[in-house]
MMTF fields as JSON, N, C-alpha, C and O atoms, coordinates in Angstrom:
{
  "mmtfVersion": "1.0.0",
  "mmtfProducer": "UNKNOWN",
  "numBonds": 319,
  "numAtoms": 320,
  "numGroups": 80,
  "numChains": 1,
  "numModels": 1,
  "chainsPerModel": [1],
  "groupsPerChain": [80],
  "chainIdList": ["A"],
  "bondAtomList": [4, 2, 8, 6, 12, 10, 16, 14, 20, 18, 24, 22, 28, 26, 32, 30, 36, 34, 40, 38, 44, 42, 48, 46, 52, 50, 56, 54, 60, 58, 64, 62, 68, 66, 72, 70, 76, 74, 80, 78, 84, 82, 88, 86, 92, 90, 96, 94, 100, 98, 104, 102, 108, 106, 112, 110, 116, 114, 120, 118, 124, 122, 128, 126, 132, 130, 136, 134, 140, 138, 144, 142, 148, 146, 152, 150, 156, 154, 160, 158, 164, 162, 168, 166, 172, 170, 176, 174, 180, 178, 184, 182, 188, 186, 192, 190, 196, 194, 200, 198, 204, 202, 208, 206, 212, 210, 216, 214, 220, 218, 224, 222, 228, 226, 232, 230, 236, 234, 240, 238, 244, 242, 248, 246, 252, 250, 256, 254, 260, 258, 264, 262, 268, 266, 272, 270, 276, 274, 280, 278, 284, 282, 288, 286, 292, 290, 296, 294, 300, 298, 304, 302, 308, 306, 312, 310, 316, 314],
  "bondOrderList": [1, 1, 1, 1, 1, 1, 1, 1, 1, 1, 1, 1, 1, 1, 1, 1, 1, 1, 1, 1, 1, 1, 1, 1, 1, 1, 1, 1, 1, 1, 1, 1, 1, 1, 1, 1, 1, 1, 1, 1, 1, 1, 1, 1, 1, 1, 1, 1, 1, 1, 1, 1, 1, 1, 1, 1, 1, 1, 1, 1, 1, 1, 1, 1, 1, 1, 1, 1, 1, 1, 1, 1, 1, 1, 1, 1, 1, 1, 1],
  "groupList": [{"groupName": "MET", "atomNameList": ["N", "CA", "C", "O"], "elementList": ["N", "C", "C", "O"], "formalChargeList": [0, 0, 0, 0], "bondAtomList": [1, 0, 2, 1, 3, 2], "bondOrderList": [1, 1, 2], "singleLetterCode": "M", "chemCompType": "L-PEPTIDE LINKING"}, {"groupName": "GLY", "atomNameList": ["N", "CA", "C", "O"], "elementList": ["N", "C", "C", "O"], "formalChargeList": [0, 0, 0, 0], "bondAtomList": [1, 0, 2, 1, 3, 2], "bondOrderList": [1, 1, 2], "singleLetterCode": "G", "chemCompType": "PEPTIDE LINKING"}, {"groupName": "ARG", "atomNameList": ["N", "CA", "C", "O"], "elementList": ["N", "C", "C", "O"], "formalChargeList": [0, 0, 0, 0], "bondAtomList": [1, 0, 2, 1, 3, 2], "bondOrderList": [1, 1, 2], "singleLetterCode": "R", "chemCompType": "L-PEPTIDE LINKING"}, {"groupName": "LYS", "atomNameList": ["N", "CA", "C", "O"], "elementList": ["N", "C", "C", "O"], "formalChargeList": [0, 0, 0, 0], "bondAtomList": [1, 0, 2, 1, 3, 2], "bondOrderList": [1, 1, 2], "singleLetterCode": "K", "chemCompType": "L-PEPTIDE LINKING"}, {"groupName": "ALA", "atomNameList": ["N", "CA", "C", "O"], "elementList": ["N", "C", "C", "O"], "formalChargeList": [0, 0, 0, 0], "bondAtomList": [1, 0, 2, 1, 3, 2], "bondOrderList": [1, 1, 2], "singleLetterCode": "A", "chemCompType": "L-PEPTIDE LINKING"}, {"groupName": "TYR", "atomNameList": ["N", "CA", "C", "O"], "elementList": ["N", "C", "C", "O"], "formalChargeList": [0, 0, 0, 0], "bondAtomList": [1, 0, 2, 1, 3, 2], "bondOrderList": [1, 1, 2], "singleLetterCode": "Y", "chemCompType": "L-PEPTIDE LINKING"}, {"groupName": "GLU", "atomNameList": ["N", "CA", "C", "O"], "elementList": ["N", "C", "C", "O"], "formalChargeList": [0, 0, 0, 0], "bondAtomList": [1, 0, 2, 1, 3, 2], "bondOrderList": [1, 1, 2], "singleLetterCode": "E", "chemCompType": "L-PEPTIDE LINKING"}, {"groupName": "ASP", "atomNameList": ["N", "CA", "C", "O"], "elementList": ["N", "C", "C", "O"], "formalChargeList": [0, 0, 0, 0], "bondAtomList": [1, 0, 2, 1, 3, 2], "bondOrderList": [1, 1, 2], "singleLetterCode": "D", "chemCompType": "L-PEPTIDE LINKING"}, {"groupName": "VAL", "atomNameList": ["N", "CA", "C", "O"], "elementList": ["N", "C", "C", "O"], "formalChargeList": [0, 0, 0, 0], "bondAtomList": [1, 0, 2, 1, 3, 2], "bondOrderList": [1, 1, 2], "singleLetterCode": "V", "chemCompType": "L-PEPTIDE LINKING"}, {"groupName": "HIS", "atomNameList": ["N", "CA", "C", "O"], "elementList": ["N", "C", "C", "O"], "formalChargeList": [0, 0, 0, 0], "bondAtomList": [1, 0, 2, 1, 3, 2], "bondOrderList": [1, 1, 2], "singleLetterCode": "H", "chemCompType": "L-PEPTIDE LINKING"}, {"groupName": "GLN", "atomNameList": ["N", "CA", "C", "O"], "elementList": ["N", "C", "C", "O"], "formalChargeList": [0, 0, 0, 0], "bondAtomList": [1, 0, 2, 1, 3, 2], "bondOrderList": [1, 1, 2], "singleLetterCode": "Q", "chemCompType": "L-PEPTIDE LINKING"}, {"groupName": "PRO", "atomNameList": ["N", "CA", "C", "O"], "elementList": ["N", "C", "C", "O"], "formalChargeList": [0, 0, 0, 0], "bondAtomList": [1, 0, 2, 1, 3, 2], "bondOrderList": [1, 1, 2], "singleLetterCode": "P", "chemCompType": "L-PEPTIDE LINKING"}, {"groupName": "THR", "atomNameList": ["N", "CA", "C", "O"], "elementList": ["N", "C", "C", "O"], "formalChargeList": [0, 0, 0, 0], "bondAtomList": [1, 0, 2, 1, 3, 2], "bondOrderList": [1, 1, 2], "singleLetterCode": "T", "chemCompType": "L-PEPTIDE LINKING"}, {"groupName": "SER", "atomNameList": ["N", "CA", "C", "O"], "elementList": ["N", "C", "C", "O"], "formalChargeList": [0, 0, 0, 0], "bondAtomList": [1, 0, 2, 1, 3, 2], "bondOrderList": [1, 1, 2], "singleLetterCode": "S", "chemCompType": "L-PEPTIDE LINKING"}, {"groupName": "TRP", "atomNameList": ["N", "CA", "C", "O"], "elementList": ["N", "C", "C", "O"], "formalChargeList": [0, 0, 0, 0], "bondAtomList": [1, 0, 2, 1, 3, 2], "bondOrderList": [1, 1, 2], "singleLetterCode": "W", "chemCompType": "L-PEPTIDE LINKING"}, {"groupName": "CYS", "atomNameList": ["N", "CA", "C", "O"], "elementList": ["N", "C", "C", "O"], "formalChargeList": [0, 0, 0, 0], "bondAtomList": [1, 0, 2, 1, 3, 2], "bondOrderList": [1, 1, 2], "singleLetterCode": "C", "chemCompType": "L-PEPTIDE LINKING"}, {"groupName": "ASN", "atomNameList": ["N", "CA", "C", "O"], "elementList": ["N", "C", "C", "O"], "formalChargeList": [0, 0, 0, 0], "bondAtomList": [1, 0, 2, 1, 3, 2], "bondOrderList": [1, 1, 2], "singleLetterCode": "N", "chemCompType": "L-PEPTIDE LINKING"}, {"groupName": "LEU", "atomNameList": ["N", "CA", "C", "O"], "elementList": ["N", "C", "C", "O"], "formalChargeList": [0, 0, 0, 0], "bondAtomList": [1, 0, 2, 1, 3, 2], "bondOrderList": [1, 1, 2], "singleLetterCode": "L", "chemCompType": "L-PEPTIDE LINKING"}, {"groupName": "PHE", "atomNameList": ["N", "CA", "C", "O"], "elementList": ["N", "C", "C", "O"], "formalChargeList": [0, 0, 0, 0], "bondAtomList": [1, 0, 2, 1, 3, 2], "bondOrderList": [1, 1, 2], "singleLetterCode": "F", "chemCompType": "L-PEPTIDE LINKING"}],
  "groupTypeList": [0, 1, 2, 0, 3, 4, 5, 6, 1, 7, 2, 4, 4, 8, 2, 6, 6, 4, 6, 6, 4, 4, 9, 10, 11, 12, 9, 6, 6, 2, 0, 13, 9, 0, 6, 2, 8, 14, 6, 0, 15, 1, 12, 4, 4, 16, 1, 5, 9, 15, 11, 13, 4, 8, 4, 6, 0, 17, 8, 3, 6, 4, 8, 13, 4, 18, 17, 7, 13, 2, 12, 4, 17, 8, 17, 7, 6, 8, 4, 4],
  "groupIdList": [1, 2, 3, 4, 5, 6, 7, 8, 9, 10, 11, 12, 13, 14, 15, 16, 17, 18, 19, 20, 21, 22, 23, 24, 25, 26, 27, 28, 29, 30, 31, 32, 33, 34, 35, 36, 37, 38, 39, 40, 41, 42, 43, 44, 45, 46, 47, 48, 49, 50, 51, 52, 53, 54, 55, 56, 57, 58, 59, 60, 61, 62, 63, 64, 65, 66, 67, 68, 69, 70, 71, 72, 73, 74, 75, 76, 77, 78, 79, 80],
  "secStructList": [7, 7, 2, 2, 2, 2, 2, 2, 2, 2, 2, 2, 2, 2, 2, 2, 2, 2, 2, 2, 2, 2, 2, 1, 1, 1, 6, 6, 2, 2, 2, 2, 6, 6, 6, 2, 2, 2, 2, 2, 2, 2, 6, 6, 1, 1, 1, 1, 1, 1, 1, 2, 2, 2, 2, 2, 2, 2, 2, 6, 6, 6, 6, 6, 6, 6, 2, 2, 2, 2, 2, 2, 2, 2, 2, 2, 2, 2, 7, 7],
  "xCoordList": [108.829, 107.368, 106.983, 107.672, 105.389, 105.182, 104.521, 104.223, 104.475, 103.469, 101.935, 101.667, 100.982, 99.895, 100.104, 99.316, 101.274, 101.304, 101.999, 102.051, 102.37, 103.488, 102.106, 101.729, 101.598, 100.129, 99.165, 98.679, 99.024, 97.362, 98.276, 98.045, 99.876, 100.778, 100.921, 101.014, 100.952, 100.805, 99.205, 98.724, 98.584, 97.155, 96.432, 95.404, 97.315, 97.083, 98.075, 97.769, 99.065, 99.754, 98.833, 98.847, 98.103, 97.611, 96.477, 96.264, 95.468, 94.361, 94.593, 93.524, 95.488, 95.751, 96.2, 95.915, 96.826, 97.625, 96.478, 96.286, 95.883, 94.197, 92.937, 92.522, 92.785, 92.233, 92.932, 92.541, 93.879, 94.55, 94.05, 93.375, 94.558, 94.676, 93.209, 93.109, 91.825, 90.294, 90.175, 89.235, 91.109, 90.843, 91.547, 91.483, 91.991, 92.882, 91.748, 91.067, 91.766, 90.886, 90.967, 89.913, 91.692, 91.377, 91.463, 92.116, 90.735, 90.697, 92.06, 92.229, 93.262, 94.6, 95.278, 95.695, 95.102, 96.23, 95.809, 96.621, 94.134, 93.978, 93.908, 93.579, 94.344, 94.814, 96.202, 96.469, 97.148, 98.84, 98.862, 99.835, 97.819, 98.31, 97.921, 98.589, 96.966, 96.499, 97.762, 98.726, 97.881, 99.069, 100.29, 101.032, 100.578, 101.56, 101.238, 101.757, 99.849, 99.04, 99.6, 100.808, 99.066, 99.141, 101.118, 101.399, 102.016, 103.361, 103.664, 104.384, 102.933, 102.749, 102.529, 103.184, 101.223, 100.873, 101.721, 102.24, 101.914, 103.589, 104.797, 105.571, 105.154, 106.406, 106.217, 107.1, 104.92, 104.525, 104.602, 105.497, 103.93, 103.602, 104.389, 104.007, 105.803, 106.562, 107.738, 108.935, 107.332, 108.005, 107.333, 107.726, 106.255, 105.765, 105.558, 106.223, 104.944, 105.416, 104.325, 104.898, 103.334, 101.963, 101.823, 100.985, 103.555, 103.301, 101.896, 101.131, 101.352, 99.974, 98.719, 97.769, 98.564, 97.311, 97.839, 97.775, 98.711, 99.053, 98.144, 96.923, 98.868, 98.887, 97.312, 96.644, 96.776, 96.117, 94.537, 93.396, 95.088, 94.273, 94.96, 95.518, 95.464, 95.931, 95.308, 95.16, 95.163, 94.475, 92.531, 91.926, 92.111, 90.686, 91.048, 90.048, 92.19, 91.979, 91.846, 91.028, 92.754, 93.105, 91.751, 92.029, 91.479, 90.069, 88.924, 88.832, 88.263, 87.27, 87.801, 87.032, 89.092, 88.945, 89.072, 88.539, 90.005, 89.463, 87.849, 87.506, 87.043, 86.042, 84.562, 83.577, 85.269, 84.153, 84.791, 84.344, 85.665, 86.106, 85.66, 84.996, 86.139, 85.75, 83.88, 83.223, 83.404, 81.958, 81.142, 80.157, 81.771, 81.64, 81.968, 81.314, 82.752, 83.175, 82.022, 81.404, 82.032, 80.87, 79.923, 79.478, 79.126, 78.177, 77.574, 76.432, 79.211, 79.643, 78.644, 77.697, 79.43, 79.012, 77.938, 77.59, 77.642, 75.838, 75.181, 74.676, 74.996, 74.974, 74.692, 73.701, 76.145, 76.277, 75.494, 75.377],
  "yCoordList": [-31.726, -31.993, -32.255, -33.104, -31.565, -32.626, -33.734, -34.097, -34.032, -35.421, -35.59, -36.242, -34.637, -34.203, -34.129, -34.541, -33.541, -33.588, -34.865, -34.841, -35.684, -36.856, -37.529, -37.682, -37.827, -38.723, -38.848, -39.852, -37.054, -37.088, -37.698, -38.812, -36.617, -37.024, -38.698, -38.904, -39.886, -41.577, -41.971, -43.01, -41.109, -41.952, -41.483, -41.987, -40.435, -40.387, -41.724, -42.479, -41.669, -42.524, -43.914, -44.335, -44.587, -45.353, -45.833, -46.976, -44.368, -44.783, -44.201, -43.873, -43.923, -44.162, -45.272, -45.399, -46.176, -47.674, -48.961, -49.796, -48.433, -49.115, -48.966, -49.855, -47.553, -47.501, -48.437, -49.454, -47.772, -49.006, -50.217, -50.758, -50.835, -52.42, -52.545, -53.495, -51.593, -52.446, -51.862, -52.261, -50.969, -51.544, -52.882, -53.175, -53.263, -54.245, -55.728, -56.316, -56.147, -57.048, -58.394, -58.656, -58.941, -60.387, -60.16, -59.328, -61.0, -60.95, -61.444, -61.389, -62.017, -62.521, -61.258, -60.695, -61.113, -59.436, -58.254, -57.72, -57.962, -57.564, -57.529, -56.512, -59.085, -59.339, -58.929, -57.834, -59.567, -59.228, -57.713, -57.313, -56.741, -55.914, -55.205, -54.303, -55.577, -55.112, -55.912, -55.152, -56.532, -57.293, -56.087, -56.084, -54.952, -53.891, -53.417, -53.342, -52.721, -51.57, -52.484, -52.396, -52.976, -53.631, -53.261, -52.803, -53.592, -53.183, -52.145, -51.686, -51.522, -50.044, -49.018, -48.155, -49.774, -49.389, -49.774, -48.836, -50.931, -51.272, -50.833, -50.798, -50.325, -49.4, -48.047, -47.192, -47.901, -45.888, -45.933, -45.206, -46.582, -46.754, -47.22, -47.192, -47.73, -47.319, -46.099, -46.377, -44.997, -43.922, -42.762, -41.662, -43.689, -43.077, -43.277, -44.288, -42.791, -43.233, -44.166, -45.033, -44.54, -46.052, -46.315, -46.0, -47.321, -48.007, -48.184, -47.594, -49.022, -50.22, -49.417, -49.983, -48.042, -47.078, -47.091, -48.282, -46.248, -45.666, -47.111, -47.13, -47.938, -49.041, -49.239, -49.27, -49.395, -49.768, -48.789, -49.143, -47.711, -46.204, -46.148, -45.071, -46.619, -46.64, -48.243, -48.382, -48.877, -50.048, -50.284, -50.952, -49.082, -48.951, -47.666, -47.558, -46.678, -46.208, -46.673, -46.314, -48.017, -48.664, -49.779, -49.769, -49.99, -51.017, -49.607, -49.293, -49.032, -48.375, -47.513, -46.683, -47.626, -46.301, -47.776, -47.609, -49.335, -50.335, -50.81, -51.138, -50.632, -50.821, -49.545, -49.715, -48.498, -47.729, -47.216, -46.118, -47.734, -47.591, -48.864, -48.818, -50.216, -51.285, -51.47, -51.91, -51.048, -51.076, -49.725, -49.986, -48.46, -48.123, -48.505, -47.795, -49.38, -49.717, -51.029, -51.389, -51.314, -52.734, -51.992, -52.131, -50.744, -50.244, -49.918, -50.07, -49.155, -49.123, -49.414, -48.82, -51.284, -52.043, -53.015, -53.739, -52.397, -53.107, -52.365, -53.121, -50.855, -49.536, -49.688, -49.337, -50.489, -50.043, -51.339, -51.374],
  "zCoordList": [-45.282, -46.112, -45.073, -44.506, -44.038, -42.578, -43.37, -44.508, -42.184, -42.449, -43.277, -44.286, -42.324, -43.178, -45.008, -45.859, -45.181, -46.423, -47.554, -48.784, -46.805, -46.628, -47.356, -48.518, -46.077, -45.946, -47.239, -47.758, -47.685, -48.647, -49.619, -50.088, -50.113, -50.758, -51.111, -52.321, -50.28, -50.385, -50.244, -50.697, -49.643, -49.653, -51.504, -51.956, -52.261, -53.509, -54.244, -55.167, -53.611, -54.333, -54.605, -55.762, -53.692, -53.066, -53.762, -54.168, -53.889, -55.118, -56.256, -56.77, -56.885, -57.866, -58.361, -59.551, -57.882, -57.931, -58.392, -59.276, -57.072, -56.64, -58.522, -59.265, -58.569, -59.661, -60.947, -61.519, -61.069, -62.294, -62.278, -63.154, -60.772, -60.516, -61.181, -61.957, -60.978, -61.079, -62.711, -63.4, -63.235, -64.721, -65.737, -66.931, -64.943, -65.429, -65.925, -65.085, -67.585, -67.939, -66.917, -66.338, -66.746, -65.776, -64.185, -63.555, -63.815, -61.993, -61.497, -60.279, -62.409, -62.033, -61.54, -60.528, -63.229, -63.385, -62.186, -61.43, -62.226, -61.385, -59.907, -59.295, -59.114, -57.784, -57.929, -57.433, -58.502, -58.985, -58.658, -58.02, -59.052, -58.876, -57.7, -57.195, -57.325, -55.982, -55.158, -55.07, -54.866, -54.283, -54.32, -53.338, -55.5, -55.134, -54.405, -53.292, -54.932, -54.035, -52.287, -52.067, -51.604, -50.575, -49.946, -48.838, -50.911, -50.671, -50.45, -49.562, -51.548, -51.503, -49.754, -49.169, -49.496, -48.36, -47.126, -46.521, -46.708, -45.945, -46.026, -45.07, -47.6, -47.726, -47.294, -47.228, -46.983, -47.219, -45.883, -45.453, -44.973, -43.891, -42.587, -41.417, -43.213, -42.568, -42.627, -42.701, -42.593, -43.169, -41.464, -41.074, -40.904, -40.449, -38.698, -38.473, -37.319, -35.809, -35.912, -36.57, -35.756, -35.868, -37.574, -38.419, -37.593, -39.371, -39.155, -39.919, -38.086, -38.217, -38.366, -38.906, -37.92, -37.886, -38.874, -39.177, -40.196, -41.095, -41.997, -42.153, -42.365, -43.158, -43.263, -44.297, -41.641, -42.161, -42.634, -42.928, -42.532, -43.648, -44.54, -44.329, -45.659, -46.225, -47.309, -48.523, -46.522, -47.041, -47.585, -48.424, -46.291, -46.508, -47.766, -48.477, -48.225, -49.411, -50.145, -50.992, -50.283, -51.738, -51.451, -50.252, -51.465, -51.307, -51.929, -53.116, -50.936, -51.804, -52.927, -53.413, -53.414, -54.391, -55.826, -56.923, -55.401, -56.176, -56.889, -58.025, -55.442, -55.4, -56.444, -57.163, -55.905, -56.412, -57.819, -58.151, -58.644, -59.751, -60.489, -61.524, -59.789, -60.602, -60.607, -61.55, -59.431, -59.717, -60.888, -61.579, -60.865, -62.016, -63.335, -64.098, -64.016, -64.761, -64.975, -65.977, -64.203, -64.554, -64.823, -65.963, -63.762, -64.505, -65.742, -66.177, -66.471, -67.739, -68.553, -69.068, -68.529, -68.919, -69.533, -70.465, -68.12, -67.949, -69.021, -69.851, -69.315, -69.594, -71.041, -71.68, -71.55, -73.027, -73.763, -74.988]
}
């Protein structure tokens, strides 16, 4: 599998887990789930030529997915 295809798979998995974390009911559960996401980022990044750069990109993806998902949930709650 090409590195770009592998990265896209890792990126999608990290985003999915971060979105799931955003849906956890309590702050503690969200942060606990995000700790697993950070571990996923590091583990996935170790398979690349420059792990630190890939880890940084995956963490940014995770943060973006978490914030987008959490913001949408909060806005839905406010609108209801």
